[in-house]
PyMOL Python script that loads the backbone (N, CA, C, O; Angstrom):
from pymol import cmd

cmd.read_pdbstr("""\
ATOM      1  N   MET A   1     120.927 103.499  97.531  1.00  0.00           N
ATOM      2  CA  MET A   1     120.361 104.332  98.271  1.00  0.00           C
ATOM      3  C   MET A   1     119.413 105.449  97.511  1.00  0.00           C
ATOM      4  O   MET A   1     119.808 106.055  96.515  1.00  0.00           O
ATOM      5  N   GLY A   2     118.351 105.608  97.996  1.00  0.00           N
ATOM      6  CA  GLY A   2     117.401 106.999  97.616  1.00  0.00           C
ATOM      7  C   GLY A   2     118.073 108.261  98.007  1.00  0.00           C
ATOM      8  O   GLY A   2     118.988 108.324  98.827  1.00  0.00           O
ATOM      9  N   GLU A   3     117.677 109.034  97.513  1.00  0.00           N
ATOM     10  CA  GLU A   3     117.850 110.759  98.072  1.00  0.00           C
ATOM     11  C   GLU A   3     117.437 110.809  99.518  1.00  0.00           C
ATOM     12  O   GLU A   3     116.485 110.198 100.004  1.00  0.00           O
ATOM     13  N   LYS A   4     118.256 111.601 100.137  1.00  0.00           N
ATOM     14  CA  LYS A   4     117.727 111.854 101.552  1.00  0.00           C
ATOM     15  C   LYS A   4     116.787 113.112 101.913  1.00  0.00           C
ATOM     16  O   LYS A   4     116.537 113.455 103.068  1.00  0.00           O
ATOM     17  N   VAL A   5     116.208 113.876 100.521  1.00  0.00           N
ATOM     18  CA  VAL A   5     115.222 114.882 100.392  1.00  0.00           C
ATOM     19  C   VAL A   5     114.373 114.076  99.446  1.00  0.00           C
ATOM     20  O   VAL A   5     114.710 113.336  98.522  1.00  0.00           O
ATOM     21  N   LYS A   6     112.770 114.521 100.069  1.00  0.00           N
ATOM     22  CA  LYS A   6     111.738 113.964  99.301  1.00  0.00           C
ATOM     23  C   LYS A   6     110.623 114.999  99.169  1.00  0.00           C
ATOM     24  O   LYS A   6     109.974 115.104 100.210  1.00  0.00           O
ATOM     25  N   ILE A   7     110.326 115.589  98.426  1.00  0.00           N
ATOM     26  CA  ILE A   7     109.103 116.700  98.483  1.00  0.00           C
ATOM     27  C   ILE A   7     107.759 115.831  97.545  1.00  0.00           C
ATOM     28  O   ILE A   7     107.851 115.096  96.562  1.00  0.00           O
ATOM     29  N   TYR A   8     106.680 116.233  98.243  1.00  0.00           N
ATOM     30  CA  TYR A   8     105.504 115.669  97.911  1.00  0.00           C
ATOM     31  C   TYR A   8     104.995 117.076  97.608  1.00  0.00           C
ATOM     32  O   TYR A   8     105.089 118.058  98.345  1.00  0.00           O
ATOM     33  N   GLY A   9     104.466 117.010  96.453  1.00  0.00           N
ATOM     34  CA  GLY A   9     103.528 118.222  96.037  1.00  0.00           C
ATOM     35  C   GLY A   9     102.906 117.951  94.497  1.00  0.00           C
ATOM     36  O   GLY A   9     102.450 116.878  94.103  1.00  0.00           O
ATOM     37  N   SER A  10     102.986 118.976  93.867  1.00  0.00           N
ATOM     38  CA  SER A  10     102.156 118.979  92.358  1.00  0.00           C
ATOM     39  C   SER A  10     103.012 119.710  91.370  1.00  0.00           C
ATOM     40  O   SER A  10     103.771 120.581  91.794  1.00  0.00           O
ATOM     41  N   ALA A  11     102.969 119.484  90.320  1.00  0.00           N
ATOM     42  CA  ALA A  11     103.274 120.265  89.173  1.00  0.00           C
ATOM     43  C   ALA A  11     103.279 121.559  89.112  1.00  0.00           C
ATOM     44  O   ALA A  11     104.293 122.256  89.092  1.00  0.00           O
ATOM     45  N   THR A  12     102.126 121.950  89.081  1.00  0.00           N
ATOM     46  CA  THR A  12     101.417 122.989  89.241  1.00  0.00           C
ATOM     47  C   THR A  12     101.561 124.198  90.497  1.00  0.00           C
ATOM     48  O   THR A  12     101.172 125.338  90.242  1.00  0.00           O
ATOM     49  N   CYS A  13     102.034 123.935  91.605  1.00  0.00           N
ATOM     50  CA  CYS A  13     102.440 124.430  92.912  1.00  0.00           C
ATOM     51  C   CYS A  13     103.311 125.287  92.821  1.00  0.00           C
ATOM     52  O   CYS A  13     104.454 124.854  92.677  1.00  0.00           O
ATOM     53  N   THR A  14     103.139 126.667  92.865  1.00  0.00           N
ATOM     54  CA  THR A  14     104.255 127.235  92.952  1.00  0.00           C
ATOM     55  C   THR A  14     105.232 127.497  94.148  1.00  0.00           C
ATOM     56  O   THR A  14     106.222 128.220  94.038  1.00  0.00           O
ATOM     57  N   ASN A  15     104.888 126.882  95.243  1.00  0.00           N
ATOM     58  CA  ASN A  15     105.895 126.974  96.209  1.00  0.00           C
ATOM     59  C   ASN A  15     106.419 125.538  96.357  1.00  0.00           C
ATOM     60  O   ASN A  15     107.364 125.297  97.108  1.00  0.00           O
ATOM     61  N   CYS A  16     105.859 124.669  95.704  1.00  0.00           N
ATOM     62  CA  CYS A  16     106.817 123.612  95.362  1.00  0.00           C
ATOM     63  C   CYS A  16     107.878 123.752  94.350  1.00  0.00           C
ATOM     64  O   CYS A  16     108.952 123.196  94.581  1.00  0.00           O
ATOM     65  N   ASN A  17     107.752 124.292  93.467  1.00  0.00           N
ATOM     66  CA  ASN A  17     108.531 124.572  92.277  1.00  0.00           C
ATOM     67  C   ASN A  17     109.921 125.600  93.079  1.00  0.00           C
ATOM     68  O   ASN A  17     111.132 125.383  93.026  1.00  0.00           O
ATOM     69  N   MET A  18     109.441 126.333  93.536  1.00  0.00           N
ATOM     70  CA  MET A  18     110.419 126.995  94.497  1.00  0.00           C
ATOM     71  C   MET A  18     111.271 126.344  95.397  1.00  0.00           C
ATOM     72  O   MET A  18     112.439 126.667  95.611  1.00  0.00           O
ATOM     73  N   ALA A  19     110.776 125.590  95.823  1.00  0.00           N
ATOM     74  CA  ALA A  19     111.554 124.349  96.546  1.00  0.00           C
ATOM     75  C   ALA A  19     112.627 123.628  95.916  1.00  0.00           C
ATOM     76  O   ALA A  19     113.750 123.386  96.357  1.00  0.00           O
ATOM     77  N   LYS A  20     112.039 123.287  94.686  1.00  0.00           N
ATOM     78  CA  LYS A  20     112.550 122.483  93.742  1.00  0.00           C
ATOM     79  C   LYS A  20     114.028 123.455  93.197  1.00  0.00           C
ATOM     80  O   LYS A  20     115.205 123.096  93.163  1.00  0.00           O
ATOM     81  N   ASP A  21     113.521 124.530  92.886  1.00  0.00           N
ATOM     82  CA  ASP A  21     114.520 125.634  92.268  1.00  0.00           C
ATOM     83  C   ASP A  21     115.422 125.837  93.308  1.00  0.00           C
ATOM     84  O   ASP A  21     116.601 125.978  92.984  1.00  0.00           O
ATOM     85  N   TYR A  22     115.018 125.899  94.925  1.00  0.00           N
ATOM     86  CA  TYR A  22     116.167 126.380  95.677  1.00  0.00           C
ATOM     87  C   TYR A  22     117.165 125.106  95.812  1.00  0.00           C
ATOM     88  O   TYR A  22     118.361 125.394  95.754  1.00  0.00           O
ATOM     89  N   LEU A  23     116.807 123.617  95.999  1.00  0.00           N
ATOM     90  CA  LEU A  23     117.313 122.508  96.281  1.00  0.00           C
ATOM     91  C   LEU A  23     118.368 122.512  95.069  1.00  0.00           C
ATOM     92  O   LEU A  23     119.579 122.379  95.250  1.00  0.00           O
ATOM     93  N   ASN A  24     117.721 122.692  93.713  1.00  0.00           N
ATOM     94  CA  ASN A  24     118.974 122.624  92.595  1.00  0.00           C
ATOM     95  C   ASN A  24     120.059 123.616  92.565  1.00  0.00           C
ATOM     96  O   ASN A  24     121.195 123.298  92.214  1.00  0.00           O
ATOM     97  N   SER A  25     119.713 124.908  92.954  1.00  0.00           N
ATOM     98  CA  SER A  25     120.347 125.731  93.252  1.00  0.00           C
ATOM     99  C   SER A  25     121.440 125.517  93.993  1.00  0.00           C
ATOM    100  O   SER A  25     122.541 126.021  93.770  1.00  0.00           O
ATOM    101  N   ARG A  26     121.143 124.704  94.968  1.00  0.00           N
ATOM    102  CA  ARG A  26     122.226 124.074  96.074  1.00  0.00           C
ATOM    103  C   ARG A  26     123.155 122.898  95.777  1.00  0.00           C
ATOM    104  O   ARG A  26     124.079 122.409  96.428  1.00  0.00           O
ATOM    105  N   GLY A  27     122.588 122.578  94.513  1.00  0.00           N
ATOM    106  CA  GLY A  27     123.040 120.961  94.329  1.00  0.00           C
ATOM    107  C   GLY A  27     122.647 120.158  94.681  1.00  0.00           C
ATOM    108  O   GLY A  27     123.176 119.125  94.272  1.00  0.00           O
ATOM    109  N   ILE A  28     121.354 119.979  95.766  1.00  0.00           N
ATOM    110  CA  ILE A  28     121.230 118.917  96.246  1.00  0.00           C
ATOM    111  C   ILE A  28     120.032 118.100  95.629  1.00  0.00           C
ATOM    112  O   ILE A  28     118.979 118.616  95.256  1.00  0.00           O
ATOM    113  N   GLY A  29     120.349 116.670  95.566  1.00  0.00           N
ATOM    114  CA  GLY A  29     119.239 116.016  94.811  1.00  0.00           C
ATOM    115  C   GLY A  29     118.168 115.557  95.406  1.00  0.00           C
ATOM    116  O   GLY A  29     118.457 115.220  96.554  1.00  0.00           O
ATOM    117  N   TYR A  30     116.979 115.375  95.138  1.00  0.00           N
ATOM    118  CA  TYR A  30     115.547 114.943  95.613  1.00  0.00           C
ATOM    119  C   TYR A  30     114.963 114.411  95.076  1.00  0.00           C
ATOM    120  O   TYR A  30     115.072 114.610  93.866  1.00  0.00           O
ATOM    121  N   ASP A  31     113.964 113.394  95.509  1.00  0.00           N
ATOM    122  CA  ASP A  31     112.896 112.904  94.703  1.00  0.00           C
ATOM    123  C   ASP A  31     111.570 113.579  95.246  1.00  0.00           C
ATOM    124  O   ASP A  31     111.243 113.854  96.401  1.00  0.00           O
ATOM    125  N   PHE A  32     110.845 113.778  93.915  1.00  0.00           N
ATOM    126  CA  PHE A  32     109.648 114.547  93.579  1.00  0.00           C
ATOM    127  C   PHE A  32     108.635 113.575  93.383  1.00  0.00           C
ATOM    128  O   PHE A  32     108.651 112.665  92.554  1.00  0.00           O
ATOM    129  N   VAL A  33     107.678 113.862  94.282  1.00  0.00           N
ATOM    130  CA  VAL A  33     106.151 112.900  94.257  1.00  0.00           C
ATOM    131  C   VAL A  33     104.985 113.643  93.745  1.00  0.00           C
ATOM    132  O   VAL A  33     104.627 114.519  94.532  1.00  0.00           O
ATOM    133  N   ASP A  34     104.326 113.567  92.735  1.00  0.00           N
ATOM    134  CA  ASP A  34     103.338 114.419  92.615  1.00  0.00           C
ATOM    135  C   ASP A  34     102.101 113.712  93.197  1.00  0.00           C
ATOM    136  O   ASP A  34     101.584 112.734  92.657  1.00  0.00           O
ATOM    137  N   VAL A  35     101.612 114.345  94.475  1.00  0.00           N
ATOM    138  CA  VAL A  35     100.497 113.723  95.129  1.00  0.00           C
ATOM    139  C   VAL A  35      99.448 113.894  94.337  1.00  0.00           C
ATOM    140  O   VAL A  35      98.774 112.911  94.644  1.00  0.00           O
ATOM    141  N   THR A  36      98.688 114.617  93.314  1.00  0.00           N
ATOM    142  CA  THR A  36      97.736 114.972  92.771  1.00  0.00           C
ATOM    143  C   THR A  36      97.604 113.652  91.645  1.00  0.00           C
ATOM    144  O   THR A  36      96.519 113.447  91.102  1.00  0.00           O
ATOM    145  N   LYS A  37      98.725 112.840  91.368  1.00  0.00           N
ATOM    146  CA  LYS A  37      98.817 111.970  90.278  1.00  0.00           C
ATOM    147  C   LYS A  37      98.932 110.277  91.316  1.00  0.00           C
ATOM    148  O   LYS A  37      98.758 109.172  90.801  1.00  0.00           O
ATOM    149  N   ASP A  38      99.200 110.470  92.544  1.00  0.00           N
ATOM    150  CA  ASP A  38      99.345 109.194  93.231  1.00  0.00           C
ATOM    151  C   ASP A  38      98.825 109.183  94.625  1.00  0.00           C
ATOM    152  O   ASP A  38      99.296 109.833  95.559  1.00  0.00           O
ATOM    153  N   ARG A  39      97.762 108.345  94.672  1.00  0.00           N
ATOM    154  CA  ARG A  39      96.935 108.343  95.960  1.00  0.00           C
ATOM    155  C   ARG A  39      97.763 107.868  97.007  1.00  0.00           C
ATOM    156  O   ARG A  39      97.682 108.296  98.159  1.00  0.00           O
ATOM    157  N   GLU A  40      98.567 106.983  96.632  1.00  0.00           N
ATOM    158  CA  GLU A  40      99.297 106.605  98.070  1.00  0.00           C
ATOM    159  C   GLU A  40     100.557 107.289  98.183  1.00  0.00           C
ATOM    160  O   GLU A  40     101.114 106.769  99.150  1.00  0.00           O
ATOM    161  N   ALA A  41     101.310 108.199  97.693  1.00  0.00           N
ATOM    162  CA  ALA A  41     101.913 108.853  97.552  1.00  0.00           C
ATOM    163  C   ALA A  41     101.221 110.310  98.767  1.00  0.00           C
ATOM    164  O   ALA A  41     101.831 110.897  99.661  1.00  0.00           O
ATOM    165  N   LEU A  42      99.872 110.476  98.329  1.00  0.00           N
ATOM    166  CA  LEU A  42      99.090 111.519  98.951  1.00  0.00           C
ATOM    167  C   LEU A  42      98.709 111.093 100.500  1.00  0.00           C
ATOM    168  O   LEU A  42      98.385 111.894 101.376  1.00  0.00           O
ATOM    169  N   LYS A  43      98.824 109.541 100.664  1.00  0.00           N
ATOM    170  CA  LYS A  43      98.222 109.075 102.019  1.00  0.00           C
ATOM    171  C   LYS A  43      99.589 108.799 102.898  1.00  0.00           C
ATOM    172  O   LYS A  43      99.585 108.857 104.128  1.00  0.00           O
ATOM    173  N   GLU A  44     100.827 108.472 102.071  1.00  0.00           N
ATOM    174  CA  GLU A  44     101.875 108.687 102.919  1.00  0.00           C
ATOM    175  C   GLU A  44     102.310 109.995 103.325  1.00  0.00           C
ATOM    176  O   GLU A  44     103.085 110.167 104.266  1.00  0.00           O
ATOM    177  N   MET A  45     101.871 110.827 102.698  1.00  0.00           N
ATOM    178  CA  MET A  45     102.144 112.620 103.005  1.00  0.00           C
ATOM    179  C   MET A  45     101.910 112.727 104.164  1.00  0.00           C
ATOM    180  O   MET A  45     102.688 113.008 105.075  1.00  0.00           O
ATOM    181  N   ARG A  46     100.322 112.408 104.210  1.00  0.00           N
ATOM    182  CA  ARG A  46      99.326 112.886 105.084  1.00  0.00           C
ATOM    183  C   ARG A  46      99.836 112.194 106.457  1.00  0.00           C
ATOM    184  O   ARG A  46      99.968 112.847 107.492  1.00  0.00           O
ATOM    185  N   GLU A  47     100.079 110.966 106.374  1.00  0.00           N
ATOM    186  CA  GLU A  47     101.065 109.964 107.903  1.00  0.00           C
ATOM    187  C   GLU A  47     101.867 110.651 108.068  1.00  0.00           C
ATOM    188  O   GLU A  47     101.730 111.192 109.165  1.00  0.00           O
ATOM    189  N   ILE A  48     103.224 111.165 107.241  1.00  0.00           N
ATOM    190  CA  ILE A  48     104.280 111.727 108.068  1.00  0.00           C
ATOM    191  C   ILE A  48     104.101 113.148 108.350  1.00  0.00           C
ATOM    192  O   ILE A  48     104.808 113.603 109.249  1.00  0.00           O
ATOM    193  N   SER A  49     103.182 114.044 107.675  1.00  0.00           N
ATOM    194  CA  SER A  49     103.002 115.394 108.072  1.00  0.00           C
ATOM    195  C   SER A  49     101.700 115.444 109.520  1.00  0.00           C
ATOM    196  O   SER A  49     101.569 116.433 110.240  1.00  0.00           O
ATOM    197  N   GLY A  50     101.111 114.528 109.627  1.00  0.00           N
ATOM    198  CA  GLY A  50     100.399 114.655 110.747  1.00  0.00           C
ATOM    199  C   GLY A  50      98.793 114.978 110.238  1.00  0.00           C
ATOM    200  O   GLY A  50      97.857 115.317 110.962  1.00  0.00           O
ATOM    201  N   GLY A  51      98.783 114.782 108.906  1.00  0.00           N
ATOM    202  CA  GLY A  51      97.294 115.185 108.077  1.00  0.00           C
ATOM    203  C   GLY A  51      97.577 116.328 107.663  1.00  0.00           C
ATOM    204  O   GLY A  51      96.631 117.086 107.448  1.00  0.00           O
ATOM    205  N   ALA A  52      99.001 116.820 107.415  1.00  0.00           N
ATOM    206  CA  ALA A  52      98.799 118.216 106.089  1.00  0.00           C
ATOM    207  C   ALA A  52      98.246 117.891 105.226  1.00  0.00           C
ATOM    208  O   ALA A  52      98.325 116.735 104.810  1.00  0.00           O
ATOM    209  N   ARG A  53      97.330 119.027 104.542  1.00  0.00           N
ATOM    210  CA  ARG A  53      96.680 119.156 103.518  1.00  0.00           C
ATOM    211  C   ARG A  53      97.391 120.015 102.490  1.00  0.00           C
ATOM    212  O   ARG A  53      96.973 119.849 101.344  1.00  0.00           O
ATOM    213  N   SER A  54      98.423 120.942 102.649  1.00  0.00           N
ATOM    214  CA  SER A  54      98.939 122.182 102.064  1.00  0.00           C
ATOM    215  C   SER A  54     100.221 121.137 101.567  1.00  0.00           C
ATOM    216  O   SER A  54     100.647 120.059 101.980  1.00  0.00           O
ATOM    217  N   ILE A  55     100.582 122.050 100.470  1.00  0.00           N
ATOM    218  CA  ILE A  55     101.813 121.394  99.821  1.00  0.00           C
ATOM    219  C   ILE A  55     102.816 122.644  99.577  1.00  0.00           C
ATOM    220  O   ILE A  55     102.382 123.789  99.452  1.00  0.00           O
ATOM    221  N   PRO A  56     104.307 122.300  99.515  1.00  0.00           N
ATOM    222  CA  PRO A  56     104.807 120.916  99.673  1.00  0.00           C
ATOM    223  C   PRO A  56     105.163 120.595 100.816  1.00  0.00           C
ATOM    224  O   PRO A  56     105.297 121.590 101.529  1.00  0.00           O
ATOM    225  N   VAL A  57     105.401 119.558 101.365  1.00  0.00           N
ATOM    226  CA  VAL A  57     105.571 118.947 102.486  1.00  0.00           C
ATOM    227  C   VAL A  57     106.978 117.887 101.559  1.00  0.00           C
ATOM    228  O   VAL A  57     107.005 117.136 100.583  1.00  0.00           O
ATOM    229  N   ILE A  58     108.123 118.486 102.724  1.00  0.00           N
ATOM    230  CA  ILE A  58     109.460 118.328 102.060  1.00  0.00           C
ATOM    231  C   ILE A  58     110.074 117.293 103.284  1.00  0.00           C
ATOM    232  O   ILE A  58     110.013 117.694 104.446  1.00  0.00           O
ATOM    233  N   VAL A  59     110.605 116.088 103.018  1.00  0.00           N
ATOM    234  CA  VAL A  59     111.095 115.487 104.222  1.00  0.00           C
ATOM    235  C   VAL A  59     112.368 115.250 103.750  1.00  0.00           C
ATOM    236  O   VAL A  59     112.696 114.915 102.612  1.00  0.00           O
ATOM    237  N   VAL A  60     113.332 115.528 105.100  1.00  0.00           N
ATOM    238  CA  VAL A  60     114.957 115.869 104.836  1.00  0.00           C
ATOM    239  C   VAL A  60     115.691 115.051 106.158  1.00  0.00           C
ATOM    240  O   VAL A  60     115.901 115.713 107.174  1.00  0.00           O
ATOM    241  N   CYS A  61     115.967 114.010 106.135  1.00  0.00           N
ATOM    242  CA  CYS A  61     116.699 113.355 107.023  1.00  0.00           C
ATOM    243  C   CYS A  61     115.507 113.009 108.337  1.00  0.00           C
ATOM    244  O   CYS A  61     115.696 113.353 109.504  1.00  0.00           O
ATOM    245  N   ASN A  62     114.321 112.291 107.866  1.00  0.00           N
ATOM    246  CA  ASN A  62     113.032 112.272 108.668  1.00  0.00           C
ATOM    247  C   ASN A  62     112.396 113.551 109.509  1.00  0.00           C
ATOM    248  O   ASN A  62     111.425 113.526 110.266  1.00  0.00           O
ATOM    249  N   LYS A  63     113.123 114.530 109.197  1.00  0.00           N
ATOM    250  CA  LYS A  63     112.446 115.959 109.391  1.00  0.00           C
ATOM    251  C   LYS A  63     111.428 116.350 108.471  1.00  0.00           C
ATOM    252  O   LYS A  63     111.493 116.047 107.279  1.00  0.00           O
ATOM    253  N   VAL A  64     110.323 117.128 109.054  1.00  0.00           N
ATOM    254  CA  VAL A  64     109.277 117.328 108.131  1.00  0.00           C
ATOM    255  C   VAL A  64     108.769 119.033 108.058  1.00  0.00           C
ATOM    256  O   VAL A  64     108.295 119.794 108.901  1.00  0.00           O
ATOM    257  N   VAL A  65     109.113 119.174 106.678  1.00  0.00           N
ATOM    258  CA  VAL A  65     108.729 120.776 106.522  1.00  0.00           C
ATOM    259  C   VAL A  65     107.595 121.147 105.944  1.00  0.00           C
ATOM    260  O   VAL A  65     107.681 120.949 104.732  1.00  0.00           O
ATOM    261  N   ILE A  66     106.703 121.537 106.214  1.00  0.00           N
ATOM    262  CA  ILE A  66     105.375 121.861 105.752  1.00  0.00           C
ATOM    263  C   ILE A  66     105.385 123.288 104.873  1.00  0.00           C
ATOM    264  O   ILE A  66     105.579 124.324 105.507  1.00  0.00           O
ATOM    265  N   GLY A  67     105.218 123.347 103.702  1.00  0.00           N
ATOM    266  CA  GLY A  67     105.190 124.482 103.033  1.00  0.00           C
ATOM    267  C   GLY A  67     106.767 125.259 102.874  1.00  0.00           C
ATOM    268  O   GLY A  67     107.629 125.045 103.726  1.00  0.00           O
ATOM    269  N   PHE A  68     107.011 126.111 101.770  1.00  0.00           N
ATOM    270  CA  PHE A  68     108.564 126.266 101.298  1.00  0.00           C
ATOM    271  C   PHE A  68     109.026 127.431 102.354  1.00  0.00           C
ATOM    272  O   PHE A  68     108.720 128.598 102.110  1.00  0.00           O
ATOM    273  N   ASP A  69     109.711 127.121 103.440  1.00  0.00           N
ATOM    274  CA  ASP A  69     110.425 128.438 104.196  1.00  0.00           C
ATOM    275  C   ASP A  69     111.760 127.927 104.207  1.00  0.00           C
ATOM    276  O   ASP A  69     112.240 126.959 104.797  1.00  0.00           O
ATOM    277  N   GLN A  70     112.366 128.947 103.277  1.00  0.00           N
ATOM    278  CA  GLN A  70     113.781 128.719 103.043  1.00  0.00           C
ATOM    279  C   GLN A  70     114.582 128.383 104.435  1.00  0.00           C
ATOM    280  O   GLN A  70     115.072 127.284 104.693  1.00  0.00           O
ATOM    281  N   GLU A  71     114.614 129.284 105.095  1.00  0.00           N
ATOM    282  CA  GLU A  71     115.315 129.535 106.447  1.00  0.00           C
ATOM    283  C   GLU A  71     114.870 128.010 107.065  1.00  0.00           C
ATOM    284  O   GLU A  71     115.746 127.148 106.991  1.00  0.00           O
ATOM    285  N   GLU A  72     113.858 127.708 107.532  1.00  0.00           N
ATOM    286  CA  GLU A  72     113.391 126.263 108.070  1.00  0.00           C
ATOM    287  C   GLU A  72     114.354 125.326 107.152  1.00  0.00           C
ATOM    288  O   GLU A  72     115.290 124.701 107.652  1.00  0.00           O
ATOM    289  N   LEU A  73     114.086 125.290 105.952  1.00  0.00           N
ATOM    290  CA  LEU A  73     114.541 124.038 104.971  1.00  0.00           C
ATOM    291  C   LEU A  73     116.068 124.208 105.148  1.00  0.00           C
ATOM    292  O   LEU A  73     116.748 123.181 105.122  1.00  0.00           O
ATOM    293  N   GLU A  74     116.636 125.329 105.314  1.00  0.00           N
ATOM    294  CA  GLU A  74     118.408 125.402 105.282  1.00  0.00           C
ATOM    295  C   GLU A  74     118.660 124.830 106.614  1.00  0.00           C
ATOM    296  O   GLU A  74     119.656 124.120 106.753  1.00  0.00           O
ATOM    297  N   GLN A  75     117.704 125.102 107.834  1.00  0.00           N
ATOM    298  CA  GLN A  75     118.169 124.402 108.933  1.00  0.00           C
ATOM    299  C   GLN A  75     118.080 122.991 109.170  1.00  0.00           C
ATOM    300  O   GLN A  75     118.596 122.557 110.199  1.00  0.00           O
ATOM    301  N   VAL A  76     117.489 122.184 108.355  1.00  0.00           N
ATOM    302  CA  VAL A  76     117.076 120.793 108.334  1.00  0.00           C
ATOM    303  C   VAL A  76     117.787 120.286 107.495  1.00  0.00           C
ATOM    304  O   VAL A  76     118.195 119.141 107.690  1.00  0.00           O
ATOM    305  N   LEU A  77     118.191 121.093 106.151  1.00  0.00           N
ATOM    306  CA  LEU A  77     119.404 120.603 105.024  1.00  0.00           C
ATOM    307  C   LEU A  77     120.731 120.202 105.826  1.00  0.00           C
ATOM    308  O   LEU A  77     121.526 119.389 105.352  1.00  0.00           O
ATOM    309  N   ARG A  78     120.895 120.721 106.871  1.00  0.00           N
ATOM    310  CA  ARG A  78     122.360 120.680 107.671  1.00  0.00           C
ATOM    311  C   ARG A  78     122.464 118.954 108.074  1.00  0.00           C
ATOM    312  O   ARG A  78     123.578 118.449 107.938  1.00  0.00           O
ATOM    313  N   CYS A  79     121.696 118.354 108.402  1.00  0.00           N
ATOM    314  CA  CYS A  79     121.739 117.139 108.492  1.00  0.00           C
ATOM    315  C   CYS A  79     122.488 116.321 107.334  1.00  0.00           C
ATOM    316  O   CYS A  79     123.249 115.391 107.599  1.00  0.00           O
ATOM    317  N   LEU A  80     122.249 116.684 106.217  1.00  0.00           N
ATOM    318  CA  LEU A  80     123.075 116.096 104.969  1.00  0.00           C
ATOM    319  C   LEU A  80     124.633 116.624 105.079  1.00  0.00           C
ATOM    320  O   LEU A  80     125.409 116.212 104.217  1.00  0.00           O
ATOM    321  N   GLU A  81     125.039 117.351 105.909  1.00  0.00           N
ATOM    322  CA  GLU A  81     126.649 117.437 106.016  1.00  0.00           C
ATOM    323  C   GLU A  81     127.190 116.265 106.772  1.00  0.00           C
ATOM    324  O   GLU A  81     128.374 115.972 106.606  1.00  0.00           O
ATOM    325  N   ASN A  82     126.281 115.413 107.762  1.00  0.00           N
ATOM    326  CA  ASN A  82     127.167 114.591 108.302  1.00  0.00           C
ATOM    327  C   ASN A  82     127.329 113.539 107.161  1.00  0.00           C
ATOM    328  O   ASN A  82     128.098 112.588 107.303  1.00  0.00           O
TER     329      ASN A  82
END
""", "prot")
cmd.dss("prot")
cmd.show_as("cartoon", "prot")
cmd.util.cbc("prot")
cmd.orient("prot")
């Protein structure tokens, strides 16, 4: 079974790195996909997010968070407690 959290972003994206740091600090595993190097992942990200062009796009339990908003991310992470 893969991780329940997936981050679409890039290695040089400040907000992407903030999201990864936040998840690491909480001990939450995730899959990270660099959409600047993977065209299929970019296409998938846009489909999942309704066409978002900004990163990160974070998927948690099939809920999508666009950008790094710690409060919103905390709310969707509650699904992992089940």
